TIMISE-810626 format. One record per residue: residue in three letters; x, y, z of N, C-alpha, C, O in turn. Coordinates in steps of 0.001 Angstrom, whole numbers, plus 500000, padded with zeros to 6 digits. Example, Ala and Ser with C-alpha at 12.3 -4.5 7.8 and 13.67 -1.06 7.14 Angstrom:
<sites>
ALA513190494310507800512300495500507800513200496700507800514236496681508465;SER512850497750507080513670498940507140512900500030507870513409501138508039;
</sites>
This chain:
<sites>
UNK505091360232107550503643360726106724502564358902106139502781357742105790;UNK501503359806106389500611358695106111499946359186104757499226360184104768;UNK500235358356103392499921358486102220498652358023101808498687356819102062;UNK497821358225101436496606357892100817496757356986099694497758357181099005;UNK495945355989099340495892355135098453495036355555097439493986354917097517;UNK495031356516096334494209357012095615494522357329094339495170356414093830;UNK494358358124093699494537358426092013495862359470091850496552359672090850;UNK495930359876092788497063360808092944498191360269092988498967360469092053;UNK498515359568093921499483358678094361500002357638093119501181357403092852;UNK498837357091092447498901356088091428499394357090090064499901356451089142;UNK499323358067089938499948359324088973501347359358089321502263359023088571;UNK501464359804090565502849360148091189503538359155090897504381359416090039;UNK503537357787091363504298356721091392504576356503089518505734356356089125;UNK503461356506088558503808356188087181504560357179086742505521356894086028;UNK504311358421087043505136359558086350506827358942087021507662358469086250;UNK507004359032088103508395358988088874508986357488087954510042357475087322;UNK508262356590088043508843355024087065509677355668085738510881355704085484;UNK508229356267084850508501356761083658509845357568083402510649357424082482;UNK509868358486084501511016359417083990512265358805084612513253359526084474;UNK512531357375085422513361357106085976514275355980084822513812355007084227;UNK515533356463084788516578355938083800517261354733084883518049355032085780;UNK516755353228084583516802352251085227517964351530084436518127351389083224;UNK518750351100085565519887350059085009519346348816085219518666348317086116;UNK519814348431084168519292346620083812520983345897083760522144346285083632;UNK520192344571083959521608344153084200521313342370083307520575341485083741;UNK522235342309081891521797340864081293522816340418081024522999340039079867;UNK523935340293082082524930339123082502524554337774082255523669337215082904;UNK525201337229081333524821335704080746524914334818082100524295333754082127;UNK525601335191083120526077333780084410524691334087085226524308333254086048;UNK523941335281084999522693335417086045521494334655085497521317334790084286;UNK520843334067085997519415333172085810518363334774085977518584335650086814;UNK517432334792085116516917335768084952515355335838085940514513334952085794;UNK515204336650086627513967336403087657513369337455087928514206338344088084;UNK512035337932088109511337338775088299510426339164089973509685338272090386;UNK510519340182090632509762340092091598508639341024091570508864341985090834;UNK507582341037092102506332341866092111506471343025093575506704342662094728;UNK506291344207093188506630345273094295504920345824094323504486346835093772;UNK504451345215094819502577345709094815502241346919095220503344347461095291;UNK501460347706095532500986349060096149499452348562095963498862348331094907;UNK498924348455097447497474348181097767496934349208098965497640349729099829;UNK495881349320098837495232349935099884494635349018101218494025347950101165;UNK495050349862102495494395348852103275493006349584103956492539350624103493;UNK492492348951104996490915349286105540490672350816105880489548351313105960;UNK491807351471106062491804352841106639492372353914105322492540355133105343;UNK492587352881104167492956353821102906494136354268103036494171355425102619;UNK495240353875103456496551353786103640497130353087102394496655352073101883;UNK498201353750101978499214353192100607499582352408101399499797352778102553;UNK499792350900100959500286350035101815501260349355100536501135349751099378;UNK502354348152100978502744347281100045502612345902100529502132345812101658;UNK502922344822099948502517343431100112504130342697100307505130342694099589;UNK503897342258101293505541341252101644504776339757102142503724339485102720;UNK505710339118101683505476337827102161506717337095103167507853337541103334;UNK506214336026103682507175335041104599507285333428103750506385332596103639;UNK508558333360103281508138332102102118507767330947103120507824331089104341;UNK507483330096102654507622328924103600508809328231103923509763328188103147;UNK508795327571105264509926327274105767510169325781104931511345325522104676;UNK509286324939104559509586323891103898510217323536102136510390322524101457;UNK510455325441101908511094325668100497512040325104100602512407324758101724;UNK512646324859099681514360324504099290515437325584099374516533325581099933;UNK514772326552098618515770327935098549514775328729099485513563328693099702;UNK516031329582100010515491330600101173514527330571101895513876331577102177;UNK514226329177102397512847329134103451512927329944104643513982330416105068;UNK511485330138105319511447331586105993511611332589105999511430333202107051;UNK512123333403104592512958334521104383512094335419103728511393334975102819;UNK512018336748104075511153337653103896511476337946102294512566337974101724;UNK510106338160101760510291338437100195508895338594099451507775338201099778;UNK509388339375098222508233339704097460507556338850096657508234337829096548;UNK506667338781096113506416337288095108506945337497094205506958338690093900;UNK507501336760093485508344336331092336509080335094091751508755334059092332;UNK509857334953090896510580334164090385511235333685089244511390334627088467;UNK511681332656088804512264332763087595511192332858086611510042332426086681;UNK512067333816085230511550333683084240511311332839083001512243332581082239;UNK510180332442082806510137331706081852510156332068081179509889333269081130;UNK510605331103079665511123331077078205509789331550077454508805330811077465;UNK509765332724076834509024333427076406508610334643077281508534335651076579;UNK508394334814078243508064335516079368508671337063079285509849337306079026;UNK507699338014079541508558339344079753508789339530081438508131338779082158;UNK509404340190081868509534340257083347507923340786084140507741340665085352;UNK507207341183083485505562341856083979505131340565084025504977339959085085;UNK504857339945082575504437338605082852504592337388083986503697336681084451;UNK505849337379084243506443336300085096506209337119086442506011336410087429;UNK506198338430086635505629339106088224504175338919088159503678338964089284;UNK503512338766087419501991338864087650501559337384087752500590337057088438;UNK502354336433087001502115335172087168502443334439088570501825333486089045;UNK503478335056089081503947334734090588503135335211091641503174334737092777;UNK502323336236091254501581336851092239500520336327092218499743336638093121;UNK500155335513091372498572335066091187499081333387091792498298332663092405;UNK500856332901091395500546331801092082500531331336093574499952330449094201;UNK501792332735093981501616332777095494500401333097095876499672332236096369;UNK499994334369095714498734334934096655497157334806096099496110335300096518;UNK497470333876094908495942334061094483495618335552093595494567335602092956;UNK496411336559093587496435337751093319496367337920091535497422337786090915;UNK495069338219090781494868337738089562495004339509089032493996340197089192;UNK495970340015088562495801341539088367496063341948086500497005341374085954;UNK495539342538085990495358343045084402496686343346084575497400343386085577;UNK497016343689082615498213343974082732498434345564082771499539346075082585;UNK497490346147082983497225348017083179497683347745084433498324348751084739;UNK497733346878085444497829347417086739499739347772086861500269348187087892;UNK500328347541085829501881347487085490502109349187085880501390350057085389;UNK503223349478086834503200351108086670504384350719086497503914349721085949;UNK505844350490086418507191350377085850508031349324086435507672348220086846;UNK509173349825086407510120348846086715511530349726087319512005350710086753;UNK512088349075088675512997349648089072514467348716088660514568347722087941;UNK515450349426089376516880348739088595516699347234088764515810346661089395;UNK517749346684088055517579345250088607518737345133089234519695345880089036;UNK518713344031090158519695343272091402520133342106091360519534341062091104;UNK521375342316091659522057340821091361522233340109092423522895340627093322;UNK521780338947092591522175338507094040523167337681094177523898337300093264;UNK523230337391095247524724336725095411524585334821095217525455333952095173;UNK522887334751095130522814333548094625522751332842093119522706331667092754;UNK522767334009092478522783333844091047521774334302090400521858333847089259;UNK520813334992090507519973335535090020519733337277089835519943337969090831;UNK519351337861088710519678338921088158518024339448088250517399339361087192;UNK517297339981089440516337340481089707515607341518089212515991342541089777;UNK514497341815088211514186342354087817512402342865088704511353342333088341;UNK512453343898089790511410344282090076510471345118089568510719346279089242;UNK508941344374089439508059345043088831506971345831089607506289345169090389;UNK506716347181089493505881347865090431504330347567089966504212347563088740;UNK503344347365090560502245347176090545501191348134091157501437348858092121;UNK500026348080090534498918349013091482497776347618091922497055347106091065;UNK497785347247093092496743346290093518495488346332093722494696345389093729;UNK495262347612093920493894347923094419493562347939095738494340347433096547;UNK492382348509096149491894348768097517491774347384098143491269346554097387;UNK492073347008099184491627345806100203492030344362098922491441343289099047;UNK492616344484098277492602342884097652492306342085098340492515342119099553;UNK491659341025097637491430339676098417492910338469098245492884337703097282;UNK493788338422098966494664337359098670494795336063099611494740336016100840;UNK494959335168098812494794333582099204496607333085099210497087332545098213;UNK497055333233099876498227332903099989498427331090099739497781330300100426;UNK499375330644098702499581329458098389500173329008099829500931329758100443;UNK499727327549100410500542326992101496502081326588101111503078326965101727;UNK502054325472099595503401325158099221504605326381099223505825326295099366;UNK503693327575098997505153328625098936505169329670099966506257330121100324;UNK503969330144100530504110331326101201503578331060102622502425330633102566;UNK504116331194104055503644330753105322502829332181105759502061332020106707;UNK502886333481105228502335334345105519502133335382104599502874335225103629;UNK501400336417104512501686337852103895501209338837104713500364338676105593;UNK501845340026104369501319341072105541501463342100104253502209342064103275;UNK500235343213104742500018344478104123500660345470105139500290345437106312;UNK501423346177104806502307347086105421502153348546104599502185348769103389;UNK501976349437105727501784351187105209503226351468104725504237351110105329;UNK503197352163103545504227353031103090505210353564104087506435353511103978;UNK504348354218105322504650355206106010506071354900106696507018355649106935;UNK505836353238106975507213353028107875507944353257107105508510354238107587;UNK508640352957105675509760352933105070510032354800105372511052355398105031;UNK509232355218105843510064356519106355510563356840107417510971357984107617;UNK510626355836108347510945356267109500512471356436109513513217356124108585;UNK512896357058110876514225357757110692515438356669110486516511356880109921;UNK514982355441111095515816354285111291516320353474110054517257352676110054;UNK515412353875108847515321353173107616516416354602106714516437355821106879;UNK517127353755105859517945352366105912518597352186106886518930353205107491;UNK519054350822107448520537350708108106521473350343107520521362349655106505;UNK522486350669107957523561349850107222524931349460107890525479350257108651;UNK525571348043107563526251347725108307527434346876107509527288346162106517;UNK528559347150108188529676346088107603529871344707108213529872344403109406;UNK530057343841107012530513342432107396531964342415106938532498343128106089;UNK532546341333107771533869341163107192534223340336105873535316340168105333;UNK533009339891105539533093338876104159532783339515102777532733338861101735;UNK532547341069102883532375342325101981532864343277102332532909343623103513;UNK533313343872101428533817345571101246532376346130101097532321347231101644;UNK531403345825100648530062346329100532529424346532101581530037346009102511;UNK528015347285102095527616347804103400526059347232103180525287347599102294;UNK525776346139104321524190345672104096523379346381104178523341347277105021;UNK522662346199103463521621346940103639520077346055104195519498345084103708;UNK519793346861105348518448346179105992517356347299106742517727348224107465;UNK516230347051106465515007347913106676514352347471108157513596346532107907;UNK514333347683109225513957347380110338512528347655110375512242348773110804;UNK511756347053110097510386347246110260509403346830111682508974345716111983;UNK509243348026112349508764347174113702507490346606114097507320345973115139;UNK506267346946112904505250346131112993505746344504112664505202343581113271;UNK506625344294111837506572343112111828507599342242112598507743341029112444;UNK508372343128113546509201342481114693510682341800114089511285340881114645;UNK510980342280113197512115341940112428512671342973111300512073343988110945;UNK514075342473110743514507343771109829514253342785108732514204341584108997;UNK514054343327107256514234342978105966515807343526105582516325344594105908;UNK516396342377104751517674342418104115517396342051103155516544341232102807;UNK518543342998102290518760342763100817518499341259100426518775340326101180;UNK517846341087098960517946341924097948516441342572098384516369343800098348;UNK515368341897098751513939342692099392514432343599099800514607344315098814;UNK514909344234100893515424345770101423515772346272100033515021347187099695;UNK516543346000099266517030346873098273515624347380097400515186348525097287;UNK515070346050096809514042346739096368512942347667097030512459348576096355;UNK512650347517097974511583348478098870512306349740099158511765350826098948;UNK513572349633099655514059351119099602514362352026098452514819353160098594;UNK514067351436097241514194351941095904512895351930095806512526352825095045;UNK512074351343096218510504351804095765510186353021096344509554353862095706;UNK510517353191097371510463354392098456511185355590097658510479356560097383;UNK512366355596097314513306356609096988512663357002095330512251358105094974;UNK512724355897094601511893356176093408510614356484092693510296357401091935;UNK509867355264093241508547355509093086507631356666093798506727357313093269;UNK508165356757095284507393357912095745507813359048096044507148359983096489;UNK509285359007095743510046360458096118510364360973094558510430362147094195;UNK510517359951093854511116360599092478512365360907092348512782361648091458;UNK513438360090093669514624360427093596515417359070093240515268357928093676;UNK516319359607092285517408358311091250518440358002092229519513358601092160;UNK518191356963093309518468356606094479518856355218093714518009354734092962;UNK520392354419093921520500353267093075520425352403094368520090352903095442;UNK520735351147094235520303349798095252521444349060095279521957348639096316;UNK522044348813093702522294347338093283524028347239093981524729346230093913;UNK524407348466094585525631348015095255525455347616096609526359346896097034;UNK524675347848097283524131346913098425524631345457099163524811344763098163;UNK524784345053099711525446343691099982524298343266100702523579344034101341;UNK524113341934100587523396340813101211523805340248102655524918340636103011;UNK523265339572103385523735338863104548523906337779104423522971337045104103;UNK525098337327104624526084336032104219524869334816103941524933334008103015;UNK523571334892105125522696333514104946521910333606104020521102332686103892;UNK521871334814103000521079334693101901522001334573100528521571334698099382;UNK523663334242100997524131334096099569524130332930099195524826332646098221;UNK523415331988099799523219330222099083522149330353098243521744329382097604;
</sites>
């Protein structure tokens, strides 16, 4: 289903997130982080999300698919962190009014508790990826998240939890948790208003470090 990037979508997403009883993680052993799930419009007026390919030169998780984000600095809110990372990674500067809400926290195997913040990024925003952090940025229509092969679940011998992946044909690859978990919940909660949980989904072993 093709979704238009319009005022009706913004109102629906805002209402769905406002009515969602999100689950937070405040475990002391986790480092707090925030990521930006940013909705934008493309040249055809379709509702899309931004996703990046991390630089292959980064020390942590080089070359992996990710949403802009990072550690929460002292004194920052999760929204402020996500806005800062959007600007640092993609050169995209959004006002505080662009915040639509939050999704569930997701605890990663590498020791982070990630808070996803959903933003309204505007129609065809100009992005300038930072070469130090981002290899490439992609504008992906939300409709790809509605394909019947999504989500993909598989078992691994290292865990009793299913690994969550999203096969994205236009990218020629599969996106894995934690990024896949955030995007799947974005579809379920923000778009459809379904209180679907994703914190129990596993990450592939290569992302554990």
